[in-house]
TORKOL-4160 file (C-alpha; in steps of 0.2 Angstrom, whole numbers, padded with zeros to 4 digits, m for minus):
316
<pt num="1" X="m0067" Y="0030" Z="0093"/>
<pt num="2" X="m0054" Y="0042" Z="0091"/>
<pt num="3" X="m0053" Y="0048" Z="0073"/>
<pt num="4" X="m0033" Y="0047" Z="0075"/>
<pt num="5" X="m0033" Y="0031" Z="0083"/>
<pt num="6" X="m0015" Y="0023" Z="0082"/>
<pt num="7" X="m0012" Y="0007" Z="0073"/>
<pt num="8" X="0000" Y="m0005" Z="0077"/>
<pt num="9" X="0008" Y="m0015" Z="0063"/>
<pt num="10" X="0025" Y="m0020" Z="0057"/>
<pt num="11" X="0022" Y="m0012" Z="0040"/>
<pt num="12" X="0032" Y="0004" Z="0034"/>
<pt num="13" X="0016" Y="0013" Z="0035"/>
<pt num="14" X="0013" Y="0031" Z="0039"/>
<pt num="15" X="m0003" Y="0040" Z="0046"/>
<pt num="16" X="m0006" Y="0047" Z="0028"/>
<pt num="17" X="m0005" Y="0029" Z="0022"/>
<pt num="18" X="m0016" Y="0020" Z="0036"/>
<pt num="19" X="m0028" Y="0035" Z="0032"/>
<pt num="20" X="m0031" Y="0028" Z="0015"/>
<pt num="21" X="m0031" Y="0011" Z="0020"/>
<pt num="22" X="m0045" Y="0014" Z="0033"/>
<pt num="23" X="m0056" Y="0026" Z="0023"/>
<pt num="24" X="m0056" Y="0013" Z="0010"/>
<pt num="25" X="m0061" Y="m0001" Z="0022"/>
<pt num="26" X="m0074" Y="0009" Z="0031"/>
<pt num="27" X="m0083" Y="0010" Z="0013"/>
<pt num="28" X="m0081" Y="m0007" Z="0008"/>
<pt num="29" X="m0091" Y="m0011" Z="0024"/>
<pt num="30" X="m0105" Y="m0005" Z="0014"/>
<pt num="31" X="m0098" Y="m0014" Z="m0002"/>
<pt num="32" X="m0094" Y="0003" Z="m0010"/>
<pt num="33" X="m0078" Y="0007" Z="m0019"/>
<pt num="34" X="m0073" Y="0024" Z="m0021"/>
<pt num="35" X="m0067" Y="0036" Z="m0034"/>
<pt num="36" X="m0053" Y="0046" Z="m0031"/>
<pt num="37" X="m0064" Y="0061" Z="m0028"/>
<pt num="38" X="m0073" Y="0052" Z="m0015"/>
<pt num="39" X="m0057" Y="0044" Z="m0007"/>
<pt num="40" X="m0052" Y="0062" Z="m0006"/>
<pt num="41" X="m0068" Y="0069" Z="0003"/>
<pt num="42" X="m0069" Y="0054" Z="0015"/>
<pt num="43" X="m0052" Y="0053" Z="0020"/>
<pt num="44" X="m0052" Y="0050" Z="0038"/>
<pt num="45" X="m0043" Y="0063" Z="0049"/>
<pt num="46" X="m0029" Y="0068" Z="0037"/>
<pt num="47" X="m0032" Y="0082" Z="0025"/>
<pt num="48" X="m0024" Y="0075" Z="0008"/>
<pt num="49" X="m0026" Y="0082" Z="m0008"/>
<pt num="50" X="m0031" Y="0068" Z="m0023"/>
<pt num="51" X="m0013" Y="0072" Z="m0030"/>
<pt num="52" X="m0005" Y="0069" Z="m0013"/>
<pt num="53" X="m0016" Y="0052" Z="m0011"/>
<pt num="54" X="m0010" Y="0046" Z="m0028"/>
<pt num="55" X="0007" Y="0049" Z="m0025"/>
<pt num="56" X="0006" Y="0041" Z="m0007"/>
<pt num="57" X="m0002" Y="0025" Z="m0017"/>
<pt num="58" X="0010" Y="0024" Z="m0031"/>
<pt num="59" X="0025" Y="0025" Z="m0018"/>
<pt num="60" X="0021" Y="0012" Z="m0006"/>
<pt num="61" X="0021" Y="m0006" Z="m0011"/>
<pt num="62" X="0014" Y="m0012" Z="0006"/>
<pt num="63" X="m0001" Y="0000" Z="0004"/>
<pt num="64" X="m0004" Y="m0007" Z="m0015"/>
<pt num="65" X="m0004" Y="m0024" Z="m0007"/>
<pt num="66" X="m0019" Y="m0018" Z="0004"/>
<pt num="67" X="m0029" Y="m0007" Z="m0007"/>
<pt num="68" X="m0031" Y="m0010" Z="m0026"/>
<pt num="69" X="m0033" Y="0004" Z="m0036"/>
<pt num="70" X="m0042" Y="m0002" Z="m0054"/>
<pt num="71" X="m0055" Y="0006" Z="m0067"/>
<pt num="72" X="m0054" Y="0024" Z="m0057"/>
<pt num="73" X="m0061" Y="0014" Z="m0041"/>
<pt num="74" X="m0050" Y="0010" Z="m0024"/>
<pt num="75" X="m0056" Y="m0005" Z="m0015"/>
<pt num="76" X="m0047" Y="m0019" Z="m0003"/>
<pt num="77" X="m0036" Y="m0029" Z="m0011"/>
<pt num="78" X="m0044" Y="m0044" Z="m0022"/>
<pt num="79" X="m0063" Y="m0036" Z="m0021"/>
<pt num="80" X="m0063" Y="m0030" Z="m0038"/>
<pt num="81" X="m0081" Y="m0038" Z="m0038"/>
<pt num="82" X="m0087" Y="m0024" Z="m0029"/>
<pt num="83" X="m0085" Y="m0013" Z="m0045"/>
<pt num="84" X="m0097" Y="m0021" Z="m0052"/>
<pt num="85" X="m0110" Y="m0022" Z="m0039"/>
<pt num="86" X="m0108" Y="m0004" Z="m0036"/>
<pt num="87" X="m0112" Y="m0001" Z="m0055"/>
<pt num="88" X="m0129" Y="m0012" Z="m0051"/>
<pt num="89" X="m0133" Y="m0003" Z="m0036"/>
<pt num="90" X="m0132" Y="0015" Z="m0044"/>
<pt num="91" X="m0142" Y="0011" Z="m0059"/>
<pt num="92" X="m0155" Y="0003" Z="m0046"/>
<pt num="93" X="m0155" Y="0019" Z="m0036"/>
<pt num="94" X="m0157" Y="0030" Z="m0049"/>
<pt num="95" X="m0172" Y="0022" Z="m0056"/>
<pt num="96" X="m0179" Y="0022" Z="m0037"/>
<pt num="97" X="m0177" Y="0040" Z="m0036"/>
<pt num="98" X="m0185" Y="0043" Z="m0051"/>
<pt num="99" X="m0199" Y="0032" Z="m0049"/>
<pt num="100" X="m0202" Y="0042" Z="m0032"/>
<pt num="101" X="m0197" Y="0059" Z="m0037"/>
<pt num="102" X="m0215" Y="0065" Z="m0035"/>
<pt num="103" X="m0217" Y="0057" Z="m0019"/>
<pt num="104" X="m0201" Y="0066" Z="m0014"/>
<pt num="105" X="m0207" Y="0083" Z="m0020"/>
<pt num="106" X="m0223" Y="0082" Z="m0010"/>
<pt num="107" X="m0213" Y="0078" Z="0005"/>
<pt num="108" X="m0202" Y="0090" Z="0005"/>
<pt num="109" X="m0218" Y="0103" Z="0002"/>
<pt num="110" X="m0224" Y="0099" Z="0018"/>
<pt num="111" X="m0227" Y="0114" Z="0030"/>
<pt num="112" X="m0213" Y="0118" Z="0043"/>
<pt num="113" X="m0200" Y="0107" Z="0032"/>
<pt num="114" X="m0184" Y="0117" Z="0031"/>
<pt num="115" X="m0172" Y="0102" Z="0024"/>
<pt num="116" X="m0175" Y="0086" Z="0018"/>
<pt num="117" X="m0160" Y="0076" Z="0013"/>
<pt num="118" X="m0158" Y="0058" Z="0008"/>
<pt num="119" X="m0148" Y="0048" Z="0019"/>
<pt num="120" X="m0141" Y="0030" Z="0021"/>
<pt num="121" X="m0138" Y="0019" Z="0006"/>
<pt num="122" X="m0149" Y="0029" Z="m0006"/>
<pt num="123" X="m0139" Y="0045" Z="m0003"/>
<pt num="124" X="m0123" Y="0035" Z="m0009"/>
<pt num="125" X="m0134" Y="0027" Z="m0024"/>
<pt num="126" X="m0130" Y="0010" Z="m0016"/>
<pt num="127" X="m0147" Y="0004" Z="m0015"/>
<pt num="128" X="m0150" Y="m0015" Z="m0013"/>
<pt num="129" X="m0164" Y="m0025" Z="m0017"/>
<pt num="130" X="m0179" Y="m0019" Z="m0005"/>
<pt num="131" X="m0171" Y="m0004" Z="m0001"/>
<pt num="132" X="m0180" Y="0012" Z="0003"/>
<pt num="133" X="m0180" Y="0031" Z="0005"/>
<pt num="134" X="m0170" Y="0034" Z="0022"/>
<pt num="135" X="m0174" Y="0053" Z="0025"/>
<pt num="136" X="m0166" Y="0066" Z="0037"/>
<pt num="137" X="m0177" Y="0080" Z="0040"/>
<pt num="138" X="m0175" Y="0097" Z="0049"/>
<pt num="139" X="m0192" Y="0106" Z="0055"/>
<pt num="140" X="m0195" Y="0124" Z="0056"/>
<pt num="141" X="m0194" Y="0126" Z="0075"/>
<pt num="142" X="m0200" Y="0113" Z="0087"/>
<pt num="143" X="m0212" Y="0105" Z="0076"/>
<pt num="144" X="m0203" Y="0088" Z="0073"/>
<pt num="145" X="m0219" Y="0077" Z="0080"/>
<pt num="146" X="m0233" Y="0085" Z="0068"/>
<pt num="147" X="m0221" Y="0086" Z="0052"/>
<pt num="148" X="m0217" Y="0067" Z="0057"/>
<pt num="149" X="m0235" Y="0062" Z="0057"/>
<pt num="150" X="m0240" Y="0073" Z="0042"/>
<pt num="151" X="m0226" Y="0062" Z="0032"/>
<pt num="152" X="m0234" Y="0047" Z="0039"/>
<pt num="153" X="m0251" Y="0052" Z="0033"/>
<pt num="154" X="m0246" Y="0058" Z="0017"/>
<pt num="155" X="m0236" Y="0043" Z="0014"/>
<pt num="156" X="m0250" Y="0031" Z="0017"/>
<pt num="157" X="m0263" Y="0040" Z="0008"/>
<pt num="158" X="m0251" Y="0038" Z="m0007"/>
<pt num="159" X="m0248" Y="0019" Z="m0004"/>
<pt num="160" X="m0229" Y="0023" Z="0001"/>
<pt num="161" X="m0229" Y="0021" Z="0019"/>
<pt num="162" X="m0217" Y="0007" Z="0017"/>
<pt num="163" X="m0204" Y="0016" Z="0005"/>
<pt num="164" X="m0201" Y="0032" Z="0016"/>
<pt num="165" X="m0192" Y="0030" Z="0030"/>
<pt num="166" X="m0190" Y="0048" Z="0041"/>
<pt num="167" X="m0179" Y="0041" Z="0054"/>
<pt num="168" X="m0171" Y="0056" Z="0060"/>
<pt num="169" X="m0182" Y="0073" Z="0062"/>
<pt num="170" X="m0175" Y="0088" Z="0070"/>
<pt num="171" X="m0179" Y="0105" Z="0074"/>
<pt num="172" X="m0167" Y="0119" Z="0068"/>
<pt num="173" X="m0169" Y="0127" Z="0085"/>
<pt num="174" X="m0157" Y="0113" Z="0091"/>
<pt num="175" X="m0145" Y="0106" Z="0078"/>
<pt num="176" X="m0131" Y="0099" Z="0088"/>
<pt num="177" X="m0130" Y="0080" Z="0091"/>
<pt num="178" X="m0125" Y="0070" Z="0106"/>
<pt num="179" X="m0118" Y="0054" Z="0098"/>
<pt num="180" X="m0100" Y="0061" Z="0089"/>
<pt num="181" X="m0092" Y="0045" Z="0082"/>
<pt num="182" X="m0087" Y="0039" Z="0066"/>
<pt num="183" X="m0102" Y="0030" Z="0060"/>
<pt num="184" X="m0113" Y="0047" Z="0064"/>
<pt num="185" X="m0099" Y="0059" Z="0055"/>
<pt num="186" X="m0099" Y="0048" Z="0040"/>
<pt num="187" X="m0118" Y="0047" Z="0038"/>
<pt num="188" X="m0118" Y="0066" Z="0041"/>
<pt num="189" X="m0105" Y="0068" Z="0026"/>
<pt num="190" X="m0115" Y="0058" Z="0014"/>
<pt num="191" X="m0132" Y="0067" Z="0018"/>
<pt num="192" X="m0139" Y="0074" Z="0000"/>
<pt num="193" X="m0152" Y="0088" Z="0002"/>
<pt num="194" X="m0167" Y="0089" Z="m0009"/>
<pt num="195" X="m0172" Y="0105" Z="m0001"/>
<pt num="196" X="m0162" Y="0117" Z="0010"/>
<pt num="197" X="m0145" Y="0113" Z="0006"/>
<pt num="198" X="m0140" Y="0129" Z="0017"/>
<pt num="199" X="m0148" Y="0122" Z="0033"/>
<pt num="200" X="m0136" Y="0106" Z="0029"/>
<pt num="201" X="m0122" Y="0118" Z="0031"/>
<pt num="202" X="m0128" Y="0125" Z="0047"/>
<pt num="203" X="m0130" Y="0107" Z="0053"/>
<pt num="204" X="m0111" Y="0104" Z="0049"/>
<pt num="205" X="m0106" Y="0120" Z="0057"/>
<pt num="206" X="m0114" Y="0114" Z="0075"/>
<pt num="207" X="m0106" Y="0098" Z="0073"/>
<pt num="208" X="m0087" Y="0102" Z="0072"/>
<pt num="209" X="m0084" Y="0084" Z="0076"/>
<pt num="210" X="m0088" Y="0079" Z="0058"/>
<pt num="211" X="m0074" Y="0090" Z="0050"/>
<pt num="212" X="m0062" Y="0082" Z="0064"/>
<pt num="213" X="m0066" Y="0066" Z="0056"/>
<pt num="214" X="m0068" Y="0072" Z="0038"/>
<pt num="215" X="m0057" Y="0087" Z="0036"/>
<pt num="216" X="m0059" Y="0088" Z="0016"/>
<pt num="217" X="m0077" Y="0087" Z="0017"/>
<pt num="218" X="m0084" Y="0099" Z="0004"/>
<pt num="219" X="m0103" Y="0107" Z="0004"/>
<pt num="220" X="m0115" Y="0095" Z="0001"/>
<pt num="221" X="m0118" Y="0088" Z="m0017"/>
<pt num="222" X="m0134" Y="0096" Z="m0026"/>
<pt num="223" X="m0136" Y="0081" Z="m0038"/>
<pt num="224" X="m0153" Y="0078" Z="m0031"/>
<pt num="225" X="m0158" Y="0095" Z="m0025"/>
<pt num="226" X="m0176" Y="0099" Z="m0031"/>
<pt num="227" X="m0179" Y="0114" Z="m0041"/>
<pt num="228" X="m0181" Y="0129" Z="m0031"/>
<pt num="229" X="m0199" Y="0136" Z="m0031"/>
<pt num="230" X="m0197" Y="0150" Z="m0021"/>
<pt num="231" X="m0206" Y="0161" Z="m0035"/>
<pt num="232" X="m0219" Y="0146" Z="m0038"/>
<pt num="233" X="m0236" Y="0141" Z="m0033"/>
<pt num="234" X="m0231" Y="0129" Z="m0024"/>
<pt num="235" X="m0219" Y="0139" Z="m0011"/>
<pt num="236" X="m0232" Y="0151" Z="m0008"/>
<pt num="237" X="m0244" Y="0139" Z="m0005"/>
<pt num="238" X="m0233" Y="0132" Z="0009"/>
<pt num="239" X="m0229" Y="0149" Z="0017"/>
<pt num="240" X="m0247" Y="0153" Z="0018"/>
<pt num="241" X="m0253" Y="0136" Z="0024"/>
<pt num="242" X="m0237" Y="0138" Z="0038"/>
<pt num="243" X="m0244" Y="0156" Z="0041"/>
<pt num="244" X="m0261" Y="0149" Z="0044"/>
<pt num="245" X="m0257" Y="0135" Z="0054"/>
<pt num="246" X="m0243" Y="0144" Z="0066"/>
<pt num="247" X="m0256" Y="0150" Z="0080"/>
<pt num="248" X="m0262" Y="0131" Z="0081"/>
<pt num="249" X="m0244" Y="0123" Z="0080"/>
<pt num="250" X="m0242" Y="0121" Z="0099"/>
<pt num="251" X="m0257" Y="0113" Z="0102"/>
<pt num="252" X="m0255" Y="0101" Z="0085"/>
<pt num="253" X="m0237" Y="0097" Z="0090"/>
<pt num="254" X="m0243" Y="0091" Z="0108"/>
<pt num="255" X="m0256" Y="0080" Z="0101"/>
<pt num="256" X="m0245" Y="0072" Z="0089"/>
<pt num="257" X="m0231" Y="0070" Z="0102"/>
<pt num="258" X="m0243" Y="0062" Z="0114"/>
<pt num="259" X="m0252" Y="0051" Z="0101"/>
<pt num="260" X="m0237" Y="0045" Z="0091"/>
<pt num="261" X="m0226" Y="0044" Z="0107"/>
<pt num="262" X="m0238" Y="0032" Z="0115"/>
<pt num="263" X="m0240" Y="0023" Z="0098"/>
<pt num="264" X="m0219" Y="0020" Z="0097"/>
<pt num="265" X="m0218" Y="0016" Z="0114"/>
<pt num="266" X="m0231" Y="0000" Z="0113"/>
<pt num="267" X="m0218" Y="m0006" Z="0099"/>
<pt num="268" X="m0203" Y="m0003" Z="0111"/>
<pt num="269" X="m0200" Y="m0021" Z="0113"/>
<pt num="270" X="m0197" Y="m0025" Z="0095"/>
<pt num="271" X="m0183" Y="m0012" Z="0094"/>
<pt num="272" X="m0166" Y="m0020" Z="0092"/>
<pt num="273" X="m0156" Y="m0004" Z="0096"/>
<pt num="274" X="m0166" Y="0006" Z="0109"/>
<pt num="275" X="m0151" Y="0015" Z="0113"/>
<pt num="276" X="m0152" Y="0024" Z="0097"/>
<pt num="277" X="m0170" Y="0030" Z="0099"/>
<pt num="278" X="m0173" Y="0047" Z="0105"/>
<pt num="279" X="m0191" Y="0054" Z="0108"/>
<pt num="280" X="m0187" Y="0073" Z="0112"/>
<pt num="281" X="m0195" Y="0089" Z="0110"/>
<pt num="282" X="m0182" Y="0094" Z="0096"/>
<pt num="283" X="m0178" Y="0079" Z="0090"/>
<pt num="284" X="m0186" Y="0062" Z="0084"/>
<pt num="285" X="m0172" Y="0048" Z="0081"/>
<pt num="286" X="m0180" Y="0031" Z="0076"/>
<pt num="287" X="m0163" Y="0020" Z="0073"/>
<pt num="288" X="m0173" Y="0005" Z="0080"/>
<pt num="289" X="m0163" Y="m0006" Z="0070"/>
<pt num="290" X="m0145" Y="0003" Z="0069"/>
<pt num="291" X="m0131" Y="m0004" Z="0063"/>
<pt num="292" X="m0119" Y="0007" Z="0071"/>
<pt num="293" X="m0110" Y="m0004" Z="0084"/>
<pt num="294" X="m0109" Y="m0019" Z="0071"/>
<pt num="295" X="m0100" Y="m0007" Z="0058"/>
<pt num="296" X="m0090" Y="0000" Z="0070"/>
<pt num="297" X="m0084" Y="m0017" Z="0077"/>
<pt num="298" X="m0081" Y="m0023" Z="0061"/>
<pt num="299" X="m0072" Y="m0009" Z="0054"/>
<pt num="300" X="m0059" Y="m0011" Z="0067"/>
<pt num="301" X="m0058" Y="m0030" Z="0063"/>
<pt num="302" X="m0056" Y="m0027" Z="0044"/>
<pt num="303" X="m0043" Y="m0015" Z="0049"/>
<pt num="304" X="m0032" Y="m0026" Z="0058"/>
<pt num="305" X="m0035" Y="m0040" Z="0047"/>
<pt num="306" X="m0028" Y="m0030" Z="0032"/>
<pt num="307" X="m0014" Y="m0024" Z="0040"/>
<pt num="308" X="m0010" Y="m0043" Z="0045"/>
<pt num="309" X="m0012" Y="m0047" Z="0026"/>
<pt num="310" X="m0001" Y="m0033" Z="0021"/>
<pt num="311" X="0012" Y="m0040" Z="0034"/>
<pt num="312" X="0012" Y="m0057" Z="0024"/>
<pt num="313" X="0014" Y="m0048" Z="0007"/>
<pt num="314" X="0028" Y="m0038" Z="0014"/>
<pt num="315" X="0037" Y="m0054" Z="0020"/>
<pt num="316" X="0034" Y="m0062" Z="0005"/>
C-alpha cells in the first residue's frame, strides 16, 4: 500500500483532511481513540502540526461528519464508546506491567540483549483480557537463537512462559526489514523500549520507510524505560557473563538454532500465517498468527465506508 494512496470521494476533502481521517480510522481498528498528541505523531504521510490539525478539523464540516473530537480524543463518528474502552484497557495494561516488572527486568538483563521493547497492544497500553507481553528484541551480534532460547528457559523457570511472547528477535548487525508496509511501520512507530532506546533510533534510521508513513515520528517514549544500571551490579554481571560466554557463543548459537528450528518446523502445520515467519541467522520472526493482511484489508474498507458516510452527510 502506498503511503499516499489517493482516495476517490465526492467530498470536499484534500490530502491533509484525508490524512486525519485515515490516521484516526487506522487506530480505531484496534479500538483506540487518539489524543491530539497521538494523532499528530501517527499522522499518515502528511507532516501536520497539532495546531494545523485542529484548524483543519474545525474548518471542515465534512471531516467532522466522519471524525469526532470529544473529551480530548479523536475517534470515528458515533464511536464515543471507544474512549471508555481505552481507559479500561489502559488501567489493565498498567497493572499488568507493574505485576510483571521483575520479569521484564530479568529478561532485559539476559546476556547479549541490546534492546528489549514492548510491542503490540501492551505498547499502546491497549491490553485486552488475556493479553500478553509482546516483546521486540535486538541482540548484540548474531546471537538471536541463543537469546531466544535463554528467554524461553527463563520464563519457563519463572512460570511465565505463556505471558512473554518474544515474536521478533533480530541482530544489531542487520537491522533493515524486508516488509515495508503500513502495518509494519505502525508496529515500529509504537515500540516502547525497556532498555536500549538508542538502539531503537538506529533501527528506525535503518528503515526509512517508517518516516515515509509517519513523518511526524519522534524519538520513542521512555515512559517504560527501566532504570539505567550501567553502574550497578546487574550491569557489571551482565558484562562479565558476556565476556566469559563470547568464545562459546558460535557453538551455542548453532546448537540453539538447530534444536529450536527443528521444534518450530514440527509445529509449522499450526501456523496461520507461515509467510510471516522467518527463521534466519540474523532474525527470528514468529508472527505465526499475524493479523497484517486482515488489518490492511479492513482499513481500506473502513476508509471507503467512512467516505461514503461523509457523502451522505454532506448531501443531507
